[in-house]
KEBA-165324 format. One record per residue (C-alpha): residue in three letters; x, y, z negated. Coordinates in steps of 0.1 Angstrom, whole numbers, plus 5000, padded with zeros to 4 digits. Layout:
// residues N
ALAXYZ;...
This chain:
// residues 961
MET478942905317;ASP481442945289;PHE483942745310;TRP483642975341;SER483843285319;ARG487043175303;LEU488443065337;ILE488043405354;ALA488943615324;ASN491643885329;THR491143865367;ARG489444095392;LEU486543855394;SER485643925358;GLY483944255368;SER484844435336;SER484844815336;SER487845045330;LYS486445115296;ASP486744755286;ALA490244755301;ALA491245045278;LYS490244835248;ASP492444545258;PRO496044605245;ILE497644385272;ARG495944555301;ARG496544895286;ARG500244825284;GLN500244695320;ARG498645015331;PHE501145225311;GLU504145035326;LYS502745085361;GLU502445465355;TYR505945485341;GLY507345285370;GLN505745505396;LEU507045815377;LEU510645685379;GLN510345595415;ILE509045935425;TRP511846105406;ARG514645885420;ASN513345925456;CYS513346305453;SER516646475460;ASN515546825448;LEU512546815425;ALA512547195422;ARG511747245459;ASP509546935465;GLU506047055455;ASP504346725464;ALA506746525442;ALA506446765414;GLU502646745415;ASN502746365415;ILE505146365385;GLU502946605367;ILE499946365373;ARG501946065361;LEU503146245329;GLN499546345322;GLY498445995326;LEU501045865302;THR500146125276;ASN496446035279;ILE497145665274;LEU499245735243;ALA496645965229;ASP493845725235;GLU495845435220;SER496745625188;ARG493045655181;ARG492445285185;PRO493145005160;LEU496344805161;PRO498244685180;HIS499644975199;PRO501844815226;CYS502345135246;ILE503845325217;ALA506045025209;PHE507145025246;CYS508145385244;SER510245315213;ILE511944995227;LYS512645125262;GLN513345485251;ILE511345625280;TYR511545975264;VAL515145995275;PRO514445995313;ILE511346205308;ALA513346475291;LYS515846465320;ILE513046495345;ALA511546795328;THR514946975324;SER515846925361;SER512447005375;TYR512347385368;ASN508647355369;GLN506647485340;TRP503747245346;ILE506046945343;VAL507747105313;ARG504247155297;GLU503346785302;ALA506646665289;VAL506246885257;LEU502746735253;PHE504246385257;PHE506746445230;ALA504146595207;THR501946295211;LEU504746065201;ILE505446265170;GLU501746285160;SER501445905164;GLU503445855132;GLU504545515144;GLU507945375152;ALA509545665133;PHE510445865164;VAL511546175144;GLU514145965125;LYS515845835156;GLU518846025168;ALA518245945205;PHE514746095202;SER516046405185;ALA518946445210;SER516546415240;LEU513946655226;THR516546905214;ASN518246915248;LEU514846965264;LEU513847255241;LEU517247425245;ARG517147395283;ILE513647525287;THR514147815263;GLY517747905272;ALA518948215290;ASN519048045325;SER515747865321;ILE512447935339;ARG509948175325;LEU507347985306;GLY503748085303;SER502248195271;ASP500347865266;THR503447665273;GLU505547885249;VAL502947825222;LYS503147445227;VAL506947455226;VAL507147645193;GLU504347435178;LEU506247125186;ALA509347265168;PHE507047355139;ASN505647005137;ILE509146865134;THR509947105105;THR506646995088;LYS507946635090;ILE511246735075;ARG509546925047;LEU507446615038;ASP510246365041;PRO513746515036;THR515346195048;ILE514546295083;LEU516946595082;PRO520146405092;ALA518646315125;TRP518246685134;PHE521046855114;LYS524646745117;SER527246945097;ASN530946935105;PRO532747145078;ASP536147005088;GLY535847145123;TYR534947485109;ALA538047495087;ALA540147415118;ASP538547695138;GLU538647945110;LYS542148065119;THR541348125155;ARG538348355148;ASP538748725144;GLN537048935117;ARG534049025139;GLU533248665146;LYS533548585109;PHE531148855100;ALA528648745127;GLY528648405111;ARG529448225143;ILE529147845138;GLN528347575163;LYS524747605171;GLN524547245182;ASP524647155145;PHE521047265140;PRO519647385173;LEU516047365160;PHE516947635135;TYR518047885162;LEU515147795184;LEU512847915157;MET515048225150;ASP514548335185;TYR510748355181;ILE510248505146;HIS509748855160;HIS506948745183;GLU503248825176;GLY500348575176;LYS500648205172;VAL504148185185;GLY505548405158;ASP503448235131;PHE504747895140;ALA508348015142;ARG508248195109;THR506547915090;GLY508847655105;LEU511847855094;LEU510447885059;TYR510147505057;ILE513747465068;ILE514947715042;GLU512847545016;ALA514447205025;ALA517947355017;SER517347294980;SER517446914986;SER520546915009;VAL523847064998;ALA525247045033;LEU522247245047;GLU522447495019;GLN526147555026;TRP525447575064;ILE522747835059;VAL525048045037;GLU527748035063;SER525348085092;ASP524348415107;LEU520748385093;SER521248675069;THR523048885095;LEU520348835121;MET517548905097;ALA519149215084;THR520149355118;GLY516649265132;LEU515049455104;GLY517349755109;ALA516549745147;LEU512849765140;TYR513350045115;SER515450235140;GLN512550215165;LEU510350415142;SER509950785150;ARG512451005132;LYS509951295130;LEU506351235120;ILE503151435113;ILE500251295093;ASP497051335113;HIS493651185115;PRO491651095147;THR489151365156;GLU486351105160;ASN487250945127;LEU487951255105;PRO486851205069;PRO484051435058;ILE486151585030;LEU488551715056;ALA485951825081;LEU484352045054;SER487552225047;ASP490152435066;TYR491852125079;GLU493652175112;HIS495151905134;PRO498851935135;THR500551965168;SER502551675180;THR505351695207;PHE507451445225;GLU509851435196;ILE507351475168;VAL505051175168;SER501551175153;SER500550905128;CYS497550825150;ASN499750735180;PRO498950365189;ASP502550295198;PHE503750425165;GLN501250225147;LEU502349905165;HIS506049975157;LEU505250035120;GLU503149725117;THR505849515134;PHE508449655110;LEU506249585079;SER505449235091;HIS509149155094;LEU509649305060;LEU507049075046;PHE508748785063;TRP511848875043;GLN509748845012;ASP508348515022;VAL511848375028;LEU512848474993;ASN509748324978;HIS510247994996;CYS514047984990;ARG514947774960;SER518747814965;VAL520248084944;GLU523248114967;VAL521148154999;LYS518948404982;SER521948604970;THR523448605004;LEU520148735020;LEU519849014994;GLU523449114998;HIS523049155035;PHE519749335030;GLN521449595008;VAL524649645028;ILE523149645063;PHE519749785058;LEU519749995026;GLN523250145028;GLN523550175066;LEU520050275076;LEU517550355048;TYR519650575025;PRO521250775054;SER517850855068;LEU516750985034;LEU519951185031;GLU519651345065;SER515951425062;SER514751775062;ASP511351945064;VAL512752225085;ASP513452025116;GLY509751925122;GLY508951645099;SER511851415093;SER511251425055;VAL507551335062;ALA508651035082;VAL511250885059;LEU509250935027;THR506150785044;TYR508250485055;LEU509650435020;ARG506250455004;ARG504850195028;ILE507849965020;LEU507249994983;GLU503549934987;ALA504049625010;LEU506649444989;ASP505849244957;HIS509049044953;PRO510849164922;ASP514349114936;MET513649324967;ILE511949594947;ASN514749604922;LEU517349614950;ILE515749914967;LEU514950124937;HIS518150024918;TYR520150154947;LEU518150464957;LEU517650574921;ALA521350514913;LEU520650304882;PRO523750174864;ASP525049834874;ALA525049544849;ASP527449254848;ALA525948924859;SER527348664835;ALA524548404839;PRO525848054844;SER525347904878;ASP524547534885;THR525247544922;GLU527747334940;PRO531347464941;SER531347434979;VAL528247644983;SER529647904959;ALA532847914978;ALA531047955011;ARG529048244997;LYS532148414984;ARG533748385019;LYS530648535034;SER530648825010;MET534348895017;ASP533648885054;LEU530849125050;ALA532949365029;THR535849345053;MET533549425082;MET531949715065;ALA535349855055;THR536249905091;GLN533350135097;VAL533350505089;GLU531850555055;SER529850845044;ASN531051075016;TYR527651074999;THR526350794977;PRO523250774955;LEU525550874926;LEU525751224941;PHE522351254957;ASN519651004950;LEU515950964955;VAL515151174924;ASP516951474939;LEU515151434972;ILE511751414954;HIS512351724934;SER513451924964;CYS510551804985;LEU508051904959;LYS509252264962;SER509052265000;ARG506852505019;ASN505852235042;GLN502452115030;GLN502751765045;THR506151715029;VAL504651794995;CYS501751555002;VAL503751255012;THR506251314983;LEU503351304958;GLN502050994975;LEU505450834971;VAL505650934934;ALA502150794929;ALA503150454945;ILE506250434922;LEU504250524891;LYS501350284899;ARG503349974909;HIS506950024895;HIS506550244865;ARG509450094846;TYR511850234872;ALA510550584868;VAL510950604830;THR514550694830;THR514850854864;LEU511851044878;LEU510351124843;HIS511951294814;THR510551104785;GLU510951064748;SER510250744729;ILE507650724702;GLU507250474675;SER504450214678;ASN501250244657;THR502050614648;SER499250774668;CYS497651034645;ARG495051174670;THR492051204648;LEU488551134658;GLY487551494655;ALA490351614678;HIS489551334703;GLN485851434705;GLN486851794707;GLU489151744737;VAL486751514756;GLU484051774751;PHE486352034764;LEU486951854796;THR483251764801;THR482252124793;LEU484652254820;ALA483052014844;GLY479552114834;SER480452484838;ILE480852424876;GLY477052364877;GLY474952124897;GLN471551974898;ASP472651614895;ASN472351384866;PHE475851414852;ASP475251164825;GLU474750894850;ILE477651014870;TYR479951014840;GLU478850654831;ASN479850534865;ILE483250714863;LEU483750564829;ARG483250214842;ASP485650274870;SER488250414847;MET487850114825;THR488549884854;ARG491550094865;VAL493250114831;GLU492749734825;GLY494149654859;HIS497349864855;PRO500349634855;CYS501949814825;SER498749774805;LEU498449404809;LYS500449324777;LEU498449574757;VAL495049464769;ALA495749084768;PRO494248924737;LYS496548764711;LEU495848394713;SER497548304681;THR499248474652;ASN502548314662;ASN502348444698;HIS505748484712;LYS506948784732;LEU505848774768;PRO508748704791;ALA510148994811;ILE509749024848;PRO511948754863;ASP514548954883;SER517448744893;LEU519549054901;PRO521149244872;GLY520549604864;ALA516749604866;PRO514849784838;ARG513049544816;ASP510149614793;VAL508649964793;PRO508850114758;LEU506150344743;HIS507050694754;THR505551034763;LEU506451304787;ARG508551594776;GLY507351954781;ASP510252034803;ASP509851744826;PRO510551884861;LEU508251644879;LEU505251724857;ASN505852094860;SER506152084898;ILE502751904899;LEU501252164875;ASP502652444897;ILE500652294926;LEU497552274904;GLU497652654897;SER496652724933;PHE494252434933;LEU491352614950;THR493352734979;ASN495552424983;PRO494952185012;VAL492551905003;GLU495051635008;MET497551804986;ASN494951824958;LEU494051464961;SER497651354960;ALA498451574930;THR495451454910;GLU496051094919;THR499651124906;ILE498351274873;VAL495850994870;ASP498450734876;LEU500450874848;ALA497550884824;VAL496250524830;CYS499550354819;GLY499150234783;TYR502850284775;VAL502650664784;SER501150854755;VAL498851134767;GLU499551344736;GLY501851634743;TRP501451674780;LEU497751604787;LEU496251654752;ARG497351844721;HIS500051684699;PRO498751594664;ARG501751784649;ARG500152104661;TYR496752064646;SER495552334622;TYR492252354604;ASP489952634590;GLY490852724554;ASP493952514551;THR494552434515;ALA497052234497;GLU494651944498;SER494251954536;ALA497952004541;THR498851694521;PRO499651384542;PHE497351094547;PRO497350834519;ASP500050564524;PRO498350264540;SER500950034524;ARG499350074490;PRO497649754480;PHE494249884469;PRO493450244478;SER490550384460;GLU487150434476;VAL487450804470;GLU490650814490;LYS489050614518;LEU486150854520;HIS488351154518;GLU490551014546;ILE487450944568;ALA486151294563;ARG489551444572;CYS489651234604;HIS486251374614;ARG487351734610;ARG487951924642;PRO491152134645;ILE491152504653;TRP491052544691;LYS494052784697;THR495552854731;SER499052844717;THR498652474708;LEU497252364742;PRO499552194767;ARG500052354800;MET497752094817;LEU494652214797;THR495452584801;ILE495652534839;LEU492352344840;GLU490752634820;PHE492352884843;LEU490752704873;ALA487352724856;ASP487953104854;GLN488653114891;VAL485452924899;ASP483553174878;TYR485253454898;PHE484053314931;ARG480653244916;GLY480253624910;SER481953744941;VAL480653504968;PRO476953544976;ARG474753244970;PHE477653044956;GLU475452814935;GLU473152734965;LEU476152674988;LEU477852454963;GLN474652244960;GLN474352224998;ARG477952104999;ARG477051814976;GLU474051734998;ALA476251755028;PHE478551485014;GLN475451285005;THR474251305041;ALA477651205055;ASP477650915031;MET474350785044;VAL475150825081;PRO476250495096;PRO479550505115;ASN479250555152;PRO480550235170;GLN481150435201;SER483450675184;ILE486450435190;PRO487050355227;PRO486849985236;GLY490149815236;SER491750085215;ASN494249965189;VAL493650255166;ALA491750135136;ALA492950385110;PRO495950625105;ILE498850385098;PRO500850585073;ASP498350525046;HIS497050175049;ALA497850075014;SER494949934995;GLN495250054960;GLY492850044931;SER491150374929;SER488550524907;ARG487650814929;ALA484550824951;ALA485250694986;SER484150895017;PRO483050675045;THR484150685081;ARG483251005099;PRO481250975132;SER482251135164;ALA481651505171;LEU482151565134;GLU482451945136;GLY479051975151;PHE477651725126;ALA479051915097;GLN477552245109;ARG474152065114;ILE473951905079;LEU474952235063;SER471852405077;GLU469452135066;PHE467852115032;GLY466551795017;THR465951634983;PRO468951414975;SER468151064964;ARG471850984961;SER474951174967;GLY478351024971;SER481051224956;PRO483351374982;ARG486251324959;GLY487451044982;ARG490750904970;LYS493650944991;GLU493250605006;THR489950705022;ILE491351035034;ARG494250855050;GLY491750635069;SER492350315051;GLY490850015068;THR491149785038;GLY487549745031;PRO484549925017;GLY484650224994;THR486250204960;PRO484050184930;GLY484450554925;GLY481450634948;HIS479250754920;VAL475550814924;PHE474151164923;THR470451174914;SER467951434905;PRO468451584871;THR466551444842;LYS467751674815;PRO469752004815;MET473452014809;PRO474352034772;ALA475652364759;PRO479452374754;PRO480852334719;LYS481152664699;GLU484852634695;PHE485652674732;PRO486053034744;LEU484052994776;ASN482053314776;LEU478953174761;ASP477153504768;SER477353414805;PRO474753154814;ILE476553084847;LYS479752984829;SER477752774805;GLY476252564832;LEU472852724829;ALA472752904863;ARG469352954879;PRO468152654898;PHE467652624934;SER465152374948;PRO465852284984;ALA463052024982;GLY460452294975;TYR461852515002;GLN461652225028;GLU458152135016;SER456852485022;SER458552525055;SER457152195068;PHE453752355072;GLY454952585099;GLY455952495134;ARG459152575153;ASP457952935161;SER456352995127;PRO457753285105;ILE458753025079;HIS460952845104;SER462453165117;GLN463253275082;ALA464952935075;THR466952975107;ALA468053315096;PHE469053195062;ALA471052915077;ALA472953165099;VAL473653385069;ASP475053075050;GLN477252985080;GLY478553345080;ILE479353325043;LEU481052985046;ALA483353115074;ARG484553425054;GLN488153435043;VAL488753485005;SER491753474982;LEU492453404946;PRO491953694922;VAL494953914917;GLN496553864883;LYS497854154862;ILE501454094854;GLU502754244822;SER506354284812;ILE507754034787;PRO510254174761;LEU513554004759;ASN514653854727;PHE517753634729;ASN517553534692;ARG514653294697;ASN515152934705;LYS513952754735;VAL510752624719;ASP509652974708;ARG510253104743;LEU508052824758;THR505352884732;ASP505253264738;ALA505253214775;GLU502252984773;GLU500353234751;GLU501053524774;HIS500253314805;THR496953204789;GLY496053554778;ARG496453684814;ARG494153404826;ASN491353494803;GLU491153844817;ARG488053884839;ILE487954044872;ASP485654344871;GLY483954524898;THR481654244910;ARG478754404929;GLU475154284925;HIS473354184956;ASP469754124965;ASP468053894990;GLU467054165015;ASP470554255027;GLU472653975014;SER475153965043;GLU476054325040;VAL476454315002;GLY478654005005;GLU480954175029;GLN481454455004;ALA481854214975;ILE484854034991;ALA487654274992;ALA490254295019;THR493154065013;PRO496754175018;PRO498653995046;GLU500953825022;VAL498153665001;LYS496953325012;THR493353325023;VAL491053035029;SER487353005039;VAL484552985014;SER483852635027;HIS487352525017;ILE486852674982;LEU483552474978;THR485152144987;ASN488052204963;VAL485552304935;ILE483751974939;ILE487151784938;TYR488151984907;GLN484851894889;GLN485351524897;PHE488951544884;LEU487751684851;LEU485251404846;GLU487851144855;LEU490351284830;ALA487751284803;SER486850924811;ILE490450804810;VAL491050974776;GLN487950804763;VAL488850464777;ARG492350474764;ALA491150554729;GLY489150234729;LEU491550004746;PHE494850114730;ASN493550224696;GLU494950574700;VAL492350744677;LYS492650744639;PHE489250694622;ALA490350664586;
């Protein structure tokens, strides 16, 4: 039996299956050679493969069979005779010719899969052979060139993926690079004289030196897998330049930097020149729905931020900007990086971004809104210090510094970069240059002018830009946006008594607004959020980080390779005449009638200033210790604190010093900064509306419950049409750390829902604060609400009485936070016993209608009595500022008389008489708008108090002894 089995082995009489034949290396190679022979025979017998469909189909089948055999063999144990046959016979050469001459995308697809299988086999070192690289390169260039056939999306993905696999091999083994990249510097030197200036600027070199590089460059702007493969493969090539001097010089002399800069500029030019910030009607945040928010009108020229096409263009621009950042992060060559940054500055910053800022205006329908929004999104998207430094250094007109750092690059690479810089400068010199530079008009001038604009959206986006700079790049704002004065370290003299007094002042103002919620629990939540925010601030990292050893060296500065970047931020405070701070305070003076978005932007900017550990809050947010005064000042109290340098201070001196630190200074309006006087002035305005608007306390509590109801309502999945690309308003996608309460997504038909929840009464188990940070108002799609969503529960104890030193009209129980309570729960309980036609239900419906009438009424701020100020030119500037503050504060403390009392029988008629007619020139808003801003104001007060308290513990700003 064994004899006959051996005799008929490897013949047709053996009866073995095809599966057994595939396991046999000899038979597998015979089958492979047969398939390859039939492929060549069909190709040679066909005169025109592009028109012969039958021959093209047979060739496709044979190519697919060859690929399947190779793929199956690569998974089997050695030997692999088919792969060895491909290497010896170089069958990839005729296969590449067949694919390039076929003009058939199915044959092209199978040929690409065949080459990919050979590369993935990792045998015979195909990627190291010049014949293989030449054949594959010729195939890729022919099928992706200008005169090639149109490839399908799947085939295009396979082509770019194949190029990406080659770059991966080059990254892992740099010795493969010579097979794909061939440099000829001698030829370039010979052709240098024949090229004009435009060709030199374009960086024209022979593309056949590295065709794989330009193949990937053509696809970096594509979306999906194609773009991902192309961008990643290009990053691998740039990363490999650090191990090859020839490739590094080639990249410097190539048009990589020019193509990337002009591509970025082209994407920026596609963005709309005029923009309005809007929110989708079906996704309008509750805090805007419960205010006087009106949708702006868009035209053909003025684009809305909700437009899907605009969102797509902006996302494409930002993705390409992030690709710039990735290139710089992966680039290890200093010369390549410098060349890229130089072209970024000259082509994009100087030719596009700065002229758009210079030509912007809020009069022509939103060009300032557009360019400021784009600049903010750029600063929020970038993290690379070189790009940030380049943008802000140029736009803020910071002084240049000489770069004298030694360079260890090759002389040939440095010379190539110098030639590239000279070509760029020569090319730019031929263009018409603008007479304006950042030295004459920079970003600071634009911000100051936009903050004084009458266009509300211009002011909002300007505040958002300032907040982004302060939050992420504060060191650039110290000497430009802000007027600061340095302070010495460890010289904070804010005493414990003064600290407690100021925190109680802020919390008392918040308590004077009233409310039935447990504010102790709310404040604890805000305190935790403020702790997280202060600790996470980039400027506070060095102050919060623990000292690991006594010999701890100074932390290194931010590693900017470009000169001129500000280094460490020194300890400083804001001056009283700072124009930016005063512009924001001017906005706060009309807080209750401002648009909600403007108030959120202004308060966020103030909070961003206050959370930085290097910015002292004394002098602009809190009283300066130099202006403290105490009751019965004597020679003893006027003496300075004991010198801490004394070796052994006595116990009596220690106790005396502790007692002095616990004393509370006299609360005088003349010593208060403008911030505190405005906050107190706003509390007076709230008290005015409490007395003039009927049922103000009840309506304010209903507004809190309305936000609670909106927070608990799940988003409507049908509010966004299927297939829509609109996820959120694009101009404000930045996800930033926030300590404010986040408002969730608003369901569809929001206006009707808002009217419905205002007419319902219910016992709140939890109420989310409507103080949604700007990110929520903008419709951020970055994730769930920020940790500022504090819980409002039923009160467990009444609000504490304000401290006696605060002049808050203690005789008024309303101003002291002791207003009469209103129990919607009891009302709802009693009305539940009656049916729809019961008198109780009818009375509830009537009350709801009355409330809706009150909410829709137009009111204005109380008219202030302006008194003449005598002129005295002998006083200095400080005295004038002090007298102006005293006179301004005195006018604010005057009460508005003539408030009429009202009863429950004819509440509507009395309310109409209480609210006086407003002159046409006075700004009026609805009572509903006032209520929303009051709740924002109350949340802002609690947030300021928590930040002051957190800073005192983290940064040791309070003196205890």
